[in-house]
N, C-alpha and C positions, 0 to 999 in steps of 0.2 A: 701503813702510806708505798704504794708501788713506788717500783724503779721510774715507770712515767712520772708519775704524779711529782715525786721530788724533782726529777730533772726540769716538769713545766713549772715545779715552783721557785727552783735557783732562778730559770731563767726571765719568770718575770718577777721578779725582786732583783735580780740585774738590770733589763731594761728597768724598769721605773726609776733607779738612781741614776742612767749613763745621762751626760751630757748632750741634750740638744744634738743633732749630726752639724745643725746649721751652723754654728758656734764655731766647729773644727775646721767647716769652710772658708769661714771668716779668717781662723787663724792661719791658713795655708796659701789663704789669698795671700798673706802680708809677706807668710814666707818666698814663695811662689816670684812674688814681685822684684821681693830682694836680689832671689839668685833664683836663675831659671834652671834650676834641678832638673832634670826626667824623670826621675821618682818622686819628687814632690809634686810634679806639675801634673802625675799620671793618680795621686794621691788626693789634689784639689776635684779634678773634674771626677773622682767618681762622690767624691762630697756635696759637689758644689749639684750634683747630678739630680733635678726637682722631682723627678719618682724616687730616688735612692730616698731623700729627704721627707718626701713624703711616709712611704713605707716606715721609717725611722721614728716621724712623726705617731703616726697609729701603732707600731708595739709598743711606744711608750705609752701611749693614752690609754690603751689595753690593758695595759702591767696596773697602769693608775688605779684605773677601774677596778678591778681584781683586787686589789689593796683594799681599795677603799670598801668595796662588798663582802671581803673574808672581818675586817673591823668590825664591818656592822653586825655581822651575825657572831663576833664575840662579844660585844656588847650585850646586841639579846639574850646568848645564853646567858650572860653573868648576871642578866635582870629578870632572867625568865622566874617563877616561881617554879619551885619543887614540885616533880611529881608525883600526887599522893596518888598513894596505894599501888604505885609499881614496885 
């Protein structure tokens, strides 16, 4: 496995496990409502951006699809009959 493949695999694993960005936006919204810190407001605006949330959802979906595909391929390989004459 090449360095690019390893990096892609690690990214997909991380992306599939992370929480949705919309959950972070909700948490930050409560924090900003409590105290109006400028940095927290910037974080909230970035997390609440619909384009950023759509991108995050797409990345997590892609990573999940990839994980399911790899799992199915491993299951098929495990249940496949051994090659005779090979």
